[in-house]
C-alpha positions as CSV (number, residue, x, y, z in Angstrom):
1,M,57.2,-29.5,-2.8
2,K,55.7,-26.1,-2.8
3,H,54.4,-24.3,-5.9
4,V,54.8,-20.5,-6.1
5,I,53.8,-18.4,-9.1
6,I,55.6,-15.1,-9.7
7,I,53.4,-12.4,-11.4
8,Y,54.8,-9.7,-13.5
9,R,53.4,-6.8,-15.6
10,R,54.8,-7.5,-19.0
11,R,57.6,-9.4,-20.8
12,E,59.9,-6.5,-21.8
13,N,62.6,-7.5,-19.5
14,L,63.1,-11.1,-19.4
15,N,66.8,-10.9,-17.9
16,A,65.2,-9.2,-14.8
17,V,62.5,-11.9,-14.9
18,D,65.2,-14.5,-14.9
19,F,67.2,-12.7,-12.1
20,I,64.3,-12.5,-9.8
21,K,63.5,-16.3,-10.2
22,K,67.2,-17.1,-9.5
23,D,67.4,-15.1,-6.4
24,L,64.2,-16.9,-5.1
25,E,65.6,-20.2,-6.0
26,E,69.0,-19.5,-4.2
27,I,67.0,-19.2,-1.0
28,F,64.4,-21.9,-1.0
29,A,66.6,-24.4,-3.0
30,S,64.8,-27.5,-3.5
31,H,61.7,-26.9,-1.4
32,V,59.8,-24.6,-3.8
33,V,59.1,-24.8,-7.5
34,F,58.7,-21.0,-8.8
35,E,56.7,-20.3,-12.1
36,N,56.7,-17.1,-13.9
37,F,53.3,-15.5,-15.2
38,F,52.5,-12.1,-17.0
39,L,49.4,-10.1,-16.8
40,C,49.4,-9.5,-20.3
41,D,49.1,-13.2,-20.9
42,L,46.3,-13.9,-18.4
43,K,42.8,-14.2,-19.9
44,E,39.9,-12.7,-18.2
45,D,38.4,-15.9,-16.7
46,M,41.8,-17.6,-16.2
47,L,42.2,-18.8,-12.5
48,L,45.7,-19.5,-11.1
49,E,46.5,-22.2,-8.7
50,A,49.5,-22.3,-6.4
51,D,50.5,-22.3,-2.6
52,A,51.5,-18.7,-2.9
53,F,51.7,-15.8,-5.4
54,L,54.2,-13.1,-5.7
55,A,53.2,-9.8,-7.2
56,L,55.8,-7.6,-8.8
57,G,54.3,-4.0,-8.4
58,E,51.4,-2.3,-6.7
59,D,49.3,-2.4,-10.0
60,V,49.9,-6.2,-10.3
61,F,49.0,-6.8,-6.8
62,R,45.7,-5.1,-7.4
63,Q,44.9,-6.9,-10.6
64,V,45.9,-10.3,-9.8
65,K,43.2,-10.7,-7.3
66,D,40.8,-11.5,-10.1
67,H,42.8,-14.6,-11.0
68,V,43.4,-16.1,-7.4
69,D,40.8,-17.8,-5.3
70,D,42.4,-16.8,-1.9
71,F,43.7,-13.2,-1.9
72,S,45.5,-13.7,1.4
73,R,48.0,-16.0,-0.4
74,I,49.4,-13.0,-2.5
75,I,52.6,-11.3,-1.5
76,K,53.5,-8.0,-2.8
77,M,57.1,-8.4,-3.9
78,N,59.5,-5.7,-2.6
79,R,63.0,-5.2,-3.8
80,S,66.3,-3.9,-2.5
81,P,69.7,-2.8,-4.0
82,D,72.5,-5.1,-3.6
83,R,74.8,-4.1,-0.8
84,T,77.8,-3.6,-3.5
85,S,75.9,-0.7,-4.9
86,L,76.7,1.3,-1.7
87,N,80.4,1.5,-2.5
88,K,79.7,2.7,-6.0
89,I,77.2,5.5,-5.1
90,S,79.3,6.8,-2.3
91,K,82.1,7.7,-4.7
92,I,79.7,10.3,-6.5
93,P,80.7,13.8,-5.3
94,A,78.2,15.4,-2.8
95,N,75.4,17.5,-4.3
96,T,75.6,16.0,-7.7
97,A,72.5,15.8,-9.5
98,V,72.1,12.1,-10.6
99,L,69.4,10.4,-12.7
100,I,67.9,7.2,-11.4
101,V,66.8,5.0,-14.2
102,N,64.6,1.9,-13.8
103,D,62.1,0.2,-16.3
104,T,59.2,2.3,-15.2
105,Y,58.9,5.7,-13.5
106,E,57.2,3.9,-10.4
107,S,60.2,1.5,-10.3
108,S,62.6,4.6,-10.4
109,I,60.9,6.4,-7.5
110,D,60.9,3.0,-5.6
111,T,64.6,2.9,-6.3
112,V,65.2,6.4,-5.1
113,N,63.3,5.7,-1.9
114,S,65.3,2.6,-1.3
115,F,68.5,4.6,-1.3
116,Y,67.0,7.4,1.0
117,E,65.8,4.8,3.4
118,V,69.5,3.6,4.0
119,G,70.9,6.8,4.5
120,I,72.2,7.8,1.0
121,S,71.5,11.5,0.7
122,H,74.8,13.1,-0.3
123,I,73.5,13.5,-3.9
124,N,70.2,14.9,-5.4
125,M,68.4,11.9,-6.9
126,I,66.1,12.4,-9.9
127,P,63.7,9.7,-10.8
128,F,63.5,8.9,-14.6
129,D,60.2,9.1,-16.6
130,E,60.5,7.9,-20.0
131,E,57.6,10.1,-21.2
132,L,59.7,13.3,-20.2
133,E,62.9,12.2,-21.9
134,H,62.6,14.5,-24.9
135,T,61.3,17.6,-22.9
136,G,65.1,18.5,-22.2
137,I,64.5,18.4,-18.4
138,Y,67.4,15.8,-18.1
139,D,69.8,17.7,-20.6
140,R,71.9,19.0,-17.9
141,L,72.5,15.7,-16.0
142,Q,75.8,14.0,-16.6
143,I,75.6,10.7,-14.3
144,A,72.9,8.1,-14.3
145,V,72.5,5.3,-11.7
146,T,70.6,2.1,-13.0
147,P,69.8,-1.3,-11.6
148,G,70.5,-3.2,-14.8
149,E,68.5,-0.8,-17.1
150,S,71.5,0.8,-19.0
151,V,69.4,0.5,-22.3
152,L,67.0,3.1,-20.9
153,V,69.5,5.9,-19.9
154,P,69.3,9.0,-22.3
155,R,72.0,8.9,-25.0
156,H,73.6,12.2,-23.9
157,I,74.7,10.8,-20.4
158,K,78.1,9.1,-20.8
159,K,78.8,8.1,-17.1
160,I,76.4,5.3,-16.2
161,I,76.8,3.4,-12.8
162,D,75.0,0.1,-13.3
163,I,74.5,-1.3,-9.7
164,G,72.7,-4.6,-11.1
165,Y,69.2,-5.8,-10.8
166,R,67.7,-5.1,-7.4
167,R,67.3,-8.3,-5.3
168,V,64.2,-9.8,-3.7
169,S,63.8,-8.0,-0.2
170,F,64.2,-9.8,3.0
171,D,60.6,-9.0,4.3
172,T,59.3,-10.6,1.0
173,M,61.5,-13.9,1.6
174,F,60.5,-14.0,5.3
175,K,56.7,-13.7,4.5
176,L,56.9,-16.4,2.0
177,K,58.8,-18.7,4.3
178,N,56.1,-18.3,6.9
179,M,53.2,-18.6,4.5
180,L,54.7,-21.9,3.0
181,E,55.3,-23.1,6.6
182,L,58.9,-24.0,5.6
183,D,60.6,-24.4,9.0
184,V,63.8,-25.8,7.3
185,G,67.3,-25.1,8.5
186,T,68.9,-24.7,5.2
187,I,66.3,-22.0,4.4
188,D,67.0,-20.0,7.5
189,R,70.6,-20.3,6.7
190,N,70.2,-18.9,3.2
191,L,68.0,-16.0,4.6
192,Y,70.8,-15.3,7.1
193,R,73.3,-14.8,4.1
194,H,70.7,-12.9,2.2
195,I,70.3,-10.3,4.9
196,Y,73.9,-9.5,4.4
197,S,74.0,-9.2,0.8
198,I,71.1,-6.5,0.4
199,L,70.9,-2.9,1.3
200,E,67.8,-2.4,3.5
201,P,66.7,0.2,6.2
202,D,65.0,-2.1,8.9
203,T,68.0,-3.5,10.4
204,A,66.2,-3.8,13.7
205,F,63.9,-6.5,11.9
206,H,67.0,-8.3,10.7
207,S,68.5,-8.3,14.2
208,N,65.3,-9.8,15.6
209,Y,65.3,-12.3,13.0
210,I,68.7,-13.3,13.5
211,Y,68.5,-13.3,17.4
212,G,65.4,-15.3,17.2
213,F,66.9,-17.7,15.1
214,L,69.9,-18.1,17.5
215,K,67.5,-18.6,20.4
216,S,65.4,-21.1,18.6
217,E,68.5,-23.1,17.5
218,M,69.7,-23.1,21.0
219,L,66.3,-24.0,22.7
220,G,65.7,-26.4,19.8
221,R,68.8,-28.4,20.6
222,I,68.0,-28.5,24.2
223,A,64.5,-29.6,23.4
224,N,65.5,-32.2,20.9
225,S,67.8,-33.8,23.4
226,S,64.8,-34.6,25.6
227,K,63.2,-37.9,26.0
228,S,59.8,-36.4,26.3
229,G,57.6,-35.1,23.4
230,L,57.2,-31.3,23.5
231,I,54.8,-29.2,21.9
232,L,54.2,-25.5,21.9
233,T,50.8,-24.5,20.4
234,D,48.8,-21.3,20.1
235,K,45.5,-20.8,21.9
236,S,43.7,-22.9,19.2
237,Y,46.1,-25.7,19.8
238,Q,47.8,-25.1,16.3
239,P,51.6,-26.2,16.7
240,V,54.1,-23.5,17.0
241,Y,57.1,-25.8,17.9
242,V,57.3,-29.5,17.9
243,N,60.5,-31.3,19.2
244,D,62.0,-34.6,17.3
245,K,60.5,-36.9,19.9
246,A,57.0,-35.2,19.5
247,A,57.3,-35.6,15.7
248,E,58.4,-39.2,16.3
249,I,55.3,-39.7,18.6
250,F,52.8,-38.5,16.0
251,Q,54.7,-39.9,13.1
252,C,55.0,-36.5,11.3
253,R,57.7,-34.8,9.6
254,N,57.0,-31.2,10.9
255,K,54.5,-29.2,12.8
256,A,52.5,-28.4,9.6
257,Q,51.4,-32.0,9.5
258,L,50.4,-32.3,13.2
259,Q,46.7,-31.7,14.0
260,I,46.7,-32.5,17.9
261,K,42.9,-32.6,18.1
262,E,43.0,-35.5,15.9
263,Y,44.9,-37.6,18.4
264,I,43.9,-36.0,21.9
265,G,40.3,-35.4,22.7
266,E,39.2,-31.7,23.4
267,D,37.7,-33.0,26.8
268,I,41.4,-33.7,27.8
269,L,43.0,-30.8,26.1
270,N,40.7,-28.1,27.8
271,N,40.6,-29.9,31.2
272,E,43.0,-27.5,33.1
273,D,43.1,-30.0,36.2
274,L,44.6,-33.0,34.4
275,V,48.2,-33.6,35.2
276,D,50.1,-36.7,34.2
277,T,46.9,-38.0,32.4
278,S,47.1,-41.2,30.4
279,V,46.3,-40.8,26.7
280,E,46.7,-43.2,23.6
281,I,48.4,-42.1,20.6
282,L,49.0,-44.4,17.7
283,E,48.5,-47.4,20.0
284,T,51.1,-46.3,22.5
285,Q,50.3,-45.1,25.9
286,Y,51.6,-41.8,26.9
287,S,51.6,-39.6,30.2
288,Y,50.1,-36.2,29.1
289,S,50.6,-32.8,30.9
290,R,49.3,-29.4,29.7
291,H,50.6,-25.9,31.0
292,V,48.9,-22.8,29.8
293,I,51.1,-19.8,28.6
294,T,49.7,-16.4,29.4
295,L,50.6,-12.9,28.5
296,M,49.3,-10.8,31.6
297,D,46.0,-12.3,32.0
298,E,45.3,-13.5,28.4
299,V,45.8,-17.2,27.3
300,I,48.1,-17.1,24.3
301,G,49.1,-20.9,24.1
302,Y,49.8,-24.1,25.5
303,Y,52.8,-26.2,26.5
304,I,52.3,-29.9,26.2
305,M,54.6,-32.8,27.4
306,L,54.3,-36.2,26.5
307,E,56.3,-39.2,28.1
308,E,56.0,-42.8,27.5
309,E,54.3,-44.3,30.7
310,N,57.1,-46.7,31.5
311,E,59.3,-43.8,31.7
312,T,57.3,-41.5,34.1
313,E,58.2,-43.5,37.2
314,T,61.0,-41.2,38.5
315,V,63.5,-41.5,41.6
316,H,62.0,-38.9,43.4
317,K,58.7,-40.3,43.2
318,K,59.8,-43.6,44.5
319,K,61.5,-41.7,47.5
320,G,58.3,-39.7,48.4
321,L,59.4,-36.4,47.1
322,F,56.3,-35.6,45.0
323,A,53.2,-33.4,45.4
324,K,50.0,-35.5,45.8
325,Y,47.3,-32.9,45.6
326,Q,46.1,-30.8,42.6
327,F,43.8,-27.9,42.3
328,K,40.7,-30.3,41.5
329,D,41.4,-31.8,44.9
330,I,40.5,-28.7,46.8
331,V,37.0,-28.8,48.1
332,C,35.3,-25.5,48.3
333,R,32.2,-23.4,47.3
334,S,32.9,-19.9,48.5
335,E,33.9,-17.0,46.1
336,C,36.7,-16.0,48.1
337,M,38.3,-19.7,48.0
338,Q,37.6,-19.7,44.2
339,E,39.5,-16.5,43.8
340,V,42.5,-18.0,45.7
341,I,42.5,-20.9,43.4
342,R,42.1,-18.7,40.3
343,T,45.0,-16.7,41.5
344,A,47.2,-19.6,42.2
345,R,46.7,-21.2,38.9
346,Q,48.2,-18.0,37.4
347,I,50.9,-18.0,39.9
348,A,51.8,-21.7,38.9
349,L,52.5,-20.7,35.4
350,T,55.6,-18.6,36.6
351,D,58.7,-19.4,38.5
352,H,58.6,-16.7,41.0
353,T,58.9,-17.2,44.7
354,V,55.4,-17.6,46.5
355,L,54.5,-16.7,50.1
356,I,51.2,-18.3,51.2
357,R,49.7,-16.6,54.3
358,G,46.8,-18.0,56.4
359,E,46.0,-19.4,59.9
360,S,47.0,-23.0,60.8
361,G,44.8,-25.6,59.2
362,T,43.6,-23.6,56.3
363,G,45.1,-25.6,53.7
364,K,48.4,-23.8,52.7
365,E,50.3,-27.1,51.9
366,L,47.5,-28.2,49.7
367,I,47.9,-25.0,47.7
368,A,51.5,-25.3,47.6
369,Q,51.3,-28.8,46.0
370,S,48.7,-27.7,43.6
371,I,50.9,-25.0,42.4
372,H,53.8,-27.2,41.9
373,N,51.6,-30.0,40.1
374,A,50.4,-26.9,37.8
375,S,53.8,-25.8,36.9
376,Y,56.5,-26.9,34.4
377,R,58.5,-28.4,37.4
378,S,55.7,-31.0,38.1
379,K,58.0,-33.9,36.8
380,Y,60.5,-33.1,39.3
381,P,60.6,-33.4,43.1
382,F,58.3,-31.6,45.7
383,V,60.3,-31.3,49.0
384,A,58.1,-29.9,52.0
385,V,59.9,-28.8,55.2
386,N,58.1,-27.8,58.6
387,C,60.4,-25.2,59.8
388,A,59.1,-25.1,63.2
389,A,59.3,-28.8,63.7
390,L,63.2,-29.0,63.8
391,P,65.6,-27.4,66.3
392,D,67.9,-24.7,64.5
393,S,71.0,-26.8,64.1
394,L,69.2,-29.8,62.7
395,L,67.0,-27.9,60.2
396,E,70.3,-26.3,58.8
397,S,71.9,-29.5,58.1
398,E,68.7,-30.9,56.7
399,L,68.4,-27.9,54.3
400,F,71.9,-27.6,53.2
401,G,73.5,-30.8,53.8
402,Y,76.8,-31.3,55.1
403,E,80.5,-32.8,54.4
404,K,81.7,-35.9,56.1
405,G,83.2,-35.1,59.5
406,A,81.3,-31.6,59.6
407,F,80.2,-32.4,63.1
408,T,79.8,-35.2,65.7
409,G,77.3,-37.9,64.5
410,A,77.6,-36.8,60.9
411,A,77.2,-39.7,58.4
412,P,80.5,-41.0,57.3
413,K,80.0,-40.0,53.6
414,G,78.3,-36.7,54.4
415,Q,74.6,-36.1,53.2
416,R,72.9,-34.1,50.4
417,G,70.6,-31.3,51.6
418,L,66.9,-30.9,50.8
419,F,67.7,-27.9,48.5
420,E,69.9,-30.4,46.5
421,K,67.2,-33.1,46.6
422,A,64.7,-30.6,45.3
423,N,66.9,-29.6,42.4
424,H,64.9,-28.8,39.2
425,G,61.6,-28.9,41.3
426,T,59.9,-27.1,44.1
427,I,61.0,-26.6,47.9
428,F,58.1,-25.8,50.2
429,L,59.3,-24.0,53.5
430,D,56.3,-24.2,55.9
431,E,56.3,-21.9,59.0
432,I,58.9,-19.8,57.5
433,G,58.3,-17.2,60.1
434,D,59.8,-19.6,62.8
435,I,63.5,-19.8,61.4
436,S,66.4,-18.2,63.4
437,P,68.1,-14.9,62.4
438,K,71.1,-17.2,61.4
439,L,69.2,-19.4,59.1
440,Q,67.4,-16.2,57.8
441,L,70.7,-15.0,56.4
442,R,71.6,-18.3,55.0
443,L,68.3,-18.5,53.3
444,L,68.4,-14.9,52.0
445,R,71.8,-15.7,50.1
446,T,70.2,-18.8,48.7
447,L,67.4,-16.9,47.3
448,Q,69.6,-14.3,45.9
449,E,72.3,-16.5,44.4
450,H,70.5,-19.8,44.0
451,Q,73.5,-21.4,45.4
452,I,74.2,-23.3,48.6
453,M,77.3,-24.5,50.5
454,R,77.0,-27.6,52.5
455,I,78.1,-27.4,56.4
456,G,81.9,-28.0,56.4
457,S,82.4,-27.4,52.8
458,D,84.3,-24.5,51.2
459,H,82.7,-24.7,47.7
460,V,79.2,-23.5,46.4
461,I,76.6,-25.9,44.7
462,D,74.3,-24.2,42.0
463,I,70.7,-25.3,42.5
464,D,67.7,-24.7,40.2
465,V,64.7,-24.8,42.6
466,R,61.4,-22.9,43.0
467,F,60.7,-21.5,46.3
468,I,57.2,-21.7,47.9
469,T,57.0,-20.7,51.6
470,A,54.1,-20.4,54.1
471,T,53.4,-18.9,57.4
472,N,50.6,-18.1,59.9
473,R,52.6,-15.4,61.4
474,D,52.3,-11.6,60.7
475,L,55.6,-11.0,59.2
476,E,55.3,-7.3,58.9
477,K,55.0,-7.1,62.6
478,A,58.0,-9.3,62.8
479,V,60.1,-7.2,60.5
480,S,59.0,-4.0,62.5
481,R,60.2,-5.7,65.8
482,G,63.6,-7.0,64.3
483,S,62.8,-10.5,64.7
484,F,62.5,-11.1,61.1
485,R,64.8,-9.7,58.4
486,G,63.2,-7.2,56.0
487,D,65.4,-8.0,53.1
488,L,64.2,-11.6,53.5
489,F,60.6,-10.9,53.9
490,Y,60.7,-8.8,50.5
491,R,62.5,-11.5,48.8
492,L,59.7,-14.1,49.9
493,N,56.8,-11.8,49.3
494,V,57.0,-11.7,45.4
495,L,53.8,-13.4,44.7
496,P,51.6,-13.3,48.1
497,L,48.6,-15.4,48.3
498,V,46.3,-15.4,51.3
499,V,44.1,-18.4,52.2
500,P,41.2,-17.1,54.3
501,P,40.1,-18.9,57.6
502,L,37.1,-21.2,57.6
503,R,34.9,-18.6,59.6
504,E,35.2,-16.3,56.8
505,R,34.0,-18.8,54.0
506,K,31.3,-20.8,55.9
507,S,29.6,-21.7,52.5
508,D,32.4,-24.3,52.3
509,I,31.5,-25.8,55.6
510,P,28.6,-28.0,54.0
511,V,30.6,-29.2,50.9
512,L,33.7,-30.1,53.1
513,L,31.3,-32.1,55.5
514,S,29.8,-34.0,52.6
515,Y,33.2,-34.6,51.2
516,F,34.9,-35.9,54.5
517,L,31.5,-37.9,55.7
518,G,30.4,-39.3,52.3
519,N,27.1,-41.1,52.6
520,E,26.8,-40.2,56.5
521,Y,26.4,-36.5,55.7
522,Q,22.7,-37.1,55.2
523,N,22.5,-38.0,58.9
524,I,23.4,-34.5,60.1
525,D,20.2,-33.0,61.3
526,S,19.3,-29.2,61.1
527,R,20.3,-28.5,64.7
528,E,23.9,-30.0,64.4
529,M,24.2,-28.0,61.0
530,E,23.3,-24.9,62.6
531,I,25.8,-25.4,65.6
532,L,28.5,-26.3,63.0
533,M,27.6,-23.2,60.9
534,N,27.9,-20.9,63.8
535,Y,31.1,-22.2,65.3
536,D,34.1,-20.1,64.9
537,W,36.6,-22.8,63.7
538,P,39.8,-21.6,65.3
539,G,41.4,-24.8,63.9
540,N,40.0,-24.2,60.4
541,V,39.6,-27.0,57.9
542,R,42.0,-29.3,59.9
543,E,39.6,-29.0,62.8
544,L,36.6,-29.6,60.7
545,R,38.3,-32.8,59.6
546,N,38.7,-33.9,63.1
547,I,35.2,-33.2,64.0
548,T,34.0,-35.5,61.1
549,T,36.4,-38.2,62.4
550,Y,34.6,-38.0,65.7
551,L,31.1,-38.0,64.0
552,L,32.1,-41.1,62.0
553,T,33.5,-42.9,65.2
554,L,30.9,-41.8,67.9
555,S,27.9,-40.6,65.9
556,K,27.5,-37.4,67.6
557,L,29.4,-34.0,67.9
558,P,32.1,-33.2,70.5
559,E,31.0,-31.8,73.9
560,Y,33.1,-28.7,73.3
561,I,31.3,-28.0,70.0
562,L,27.9,-28.5,71.6
563,E,28.8,-26.1,74.4
564,Q,29.7,-23.2,72.0
565,K,27.4,-20.4,72.1
566,S,26.0,-19.4,68.7
567,Q,27.8,-16.4,67.5
568,S,25.9,-15.6,64.3
569,G,23.0,-17.9,63.8
570,K,20.2,-16.4,66.0
571,S,17.0,-15.9,64.0
572,F,15.5,-12.5,64.1
573,D,12.4,-12.6,66.1
574,F,10.1,-9.9,65.1
575,K,7.0,-9.2,63.3
576,A,7.6,-8.2,59.7
577,D,5.8,-5.3,58.4
578,T,6.2,-6.1,54.8
579,V,6.2,-9.1,52.5
580,S,9.9,-7.9,51.5
581,D,11.0,-8.2,55.3
582,M,9.5,-11.7,55.6
583,I,11.3,-12.8,52.3
584,L,14.4,-11.5,53.7
585,Q,13.9,-13.5,57.0
586,I,13.4,-16.7,55.2
587,I,16.5,-15.9,53.0
588,Y,18.7,-15.2,56.0
589,A,17.4,-18.5,57.7
590,N,18.2,-20.5,54.6
591,T,21.5,-18.8,53.9
592,T,22.6,-19.9,57.5
593,L,21.5,-23.5,56.9
594,S,22.1,-24.3,53.2
595,H,23.7,-21.2,51.7
596,G,20.8,-20.4,49.3
597,V,17.2,-20.6,48.6
598,G,15.3,-20.9,45.4
599,R,12.1,-19.1,44.5
600,P,10.0,-22.3,44.9
601,L,11.2,-22.7,48.5
602,L,10.6,-19.1,49.2
603,I,7.0,-19.4,47.9
604,Q,6.4,-22.5,50.0
605,E,7.8,-20.8,53.1
606,L,5.7,-17.5,52.7
607,G,2.5,-19.8,52.1
608,Q,3.2,-21.7,55.5
609,Q,3.3,-18.3,57.1
610,G,0.1,-16.9,55.4
611,Y,1.4,-14.9,52.6
612,S,0.3,-15.9,49.1
613,I,2.6,-14.6,46.4
614,S,3.0,-15.2,42.7
615,D,6.3,-16.0,41.2
616,V,6.1,-12.7,39.0
617,K,5.7,-10.7,42.1
618,L,8.3,-12.6,43.9
619,R,10.8,-11.8,41.0
620,K,10.0,-8.1,41.3
621,I,10.7,-8.2,45.1
622,L,13.9,-10.1,45.0
623,K,15.2,-7.7,42.1
624,Q,14.5,-4.8,44.5
625,L,16.2,-6.4,47.3
626,Q,19.2,-7.1,45.2
627,S,19.1,-3.6,43.9
628,D,19.3,-2.3,47.5
629,E,22.3,-4.8,48.0
630,L,20.3,-6.7,50.8
631,I,20.7,-10.0,48.8
632,Q,22.7,-11.7,46.2
633,I,21.1,-13.7,43.5
634,A,23.3,-16.4,42.0
635,K,23.1,-18.1,38.7
636,G,22.2,-21.6,38.3
637,R,21.5,-23.6,41.3
638,G,23.3,-21.3,43.8
639,G,20.2,-19.7,44.9
640,T,19.7,-16.5,46.7
641,R,21.8,-15.3,49.7
642,I,21.5,-12.6,52.2
643,T,24.4,-10.0,52.2
644,K,26.0,-8.5,55.3
645,K,24.1,-5.2,54.6
646,G,20.8,-7.4,54.6
647,E,21.7,-9.0,57.9
648,E,22.2,-5.4,59.4
649,H,18.9,-4.4,57.9
650,L,17.2,-7.2,59.7
651,R,19.0,-6.4,63.0
652,L,17.7,-2.8,62.8
653,L,14.2,-4.1,62.4
654,Q,14.6,-6.4,65.4
655,N,15.8,-3.7,67.5
656,G,12.8,-1.7,66.5
């Protein structure tokens, strides 16, 4: 049970003190023990201990800090009139001068402000100052309004409207609830009732609280019906929400007791590529998945799912409707491909339609599968369809399904379509640019309504799927020619992603070769590497994979590769006039062959060509070349690479 100390200025009005304490107890019921303290009783060196402190009044708030270890645990208590007071005050005739009497002048001003803030302005409210009572300034006033302080009203005033003691404000109650981390249904219910019993101006705050409570109740009931442990955390992995199953897994009563890092190592928590990873929690194995939650490009939290491993084998996996690849499986080194992956990771956190553009063989389906596996739909089916591989009529029946007797040869009981089989998961429509106008229209309606109708049926079926599509065609030209619907194109092109061809990311060739060839990679000589680096790769990564298969089988490159003329790998044959030009030549040669050169190799190459240079001087030359945008110096082991501007500079030198 939590302990809260309420601190007052002095003891004069114990009835009001008792009222405030009971007001708080009505909200927090049996979860909090409240204790009253008075500044006048606190000794100079006295230190108070509690889970939270409520200070009544600005001066109390300032003075109590000397008696509390953690100043952040102090809440300045605000108070609000009871809602019934509105009816009493509204009956006072307009423009009447009314004395507002409270226990102090500051409290009287506070009460006046409370009335003004809720729109009471038809009367002239004058705050009572006890020190001015005998000056005669209040003699003409005939009406007084007081929150339970009738004894302080000047004797000549006969009409006293007692609106009762002011209640503890909603914002004070709400702050206290959050500070004490009391995520308790009965407290929320009591706060809901409290909102309608007090007179406060911030109705938007009240509405947001009520709407937020309603949404959290609905989502909580859905989450608590799940067999999976669901945890929502902030960016530091402090739990924000824990469903009943997660509380059971960690054997805790509420989120405040759960310290995730005590059970799951930071190497797992911080690894963005881990999906369906096995973790052990309290001697039980669970499948762990983590998804990032971002606000624009800022990480604000994480969504964690835990399932007992014997429950993770789902029907769709048994049927092969699952994505095999993840982002960690994408082999690349080039910055342009790294940027594609970074963008795709962000896309995975949304549920919007994706259009992946790129030439054949660049790995569009690999990206699509990775997006699915990094999304919250990863537990559900991934259905891939090659739209160019099936004739129009067959593709339609495969996608939408059909009822029994819909056409000759139809299955006796009909068939579910791939859209239905992908429900709750992802459908990947490859070669989307090849579908017919008829299918384009049906697909447009499916995207708009998230409903499908089987062939031969007269009723619609709701579907919950994410659409990822891909094409190697120029859809903009297809739209302008009229062969592809413009409205469908814009429905598909919500989140465009372009995968560059291999010829534009040749720094990926060595790492791909190493991945495909394994230990055989070391057997590639410099001549073969130069040929591979200078080849245009019209078939992209798929063609490269075929070449490595040929190499592994026959221990040589195919003839058609050997016959290709080098397009970009000719060395620049000229006599360098400066050391800088010679260094640029060496960097160019090594960029072509191994995609980067370090300073030790540069010094060695220069020495072999008769140039002696120190490391300090080399650094200065490299810095100047980088300043001239002729080279790019990478951090770590990336080495130094020539830029396109540097290559053009060498060509100009070669041509004299």
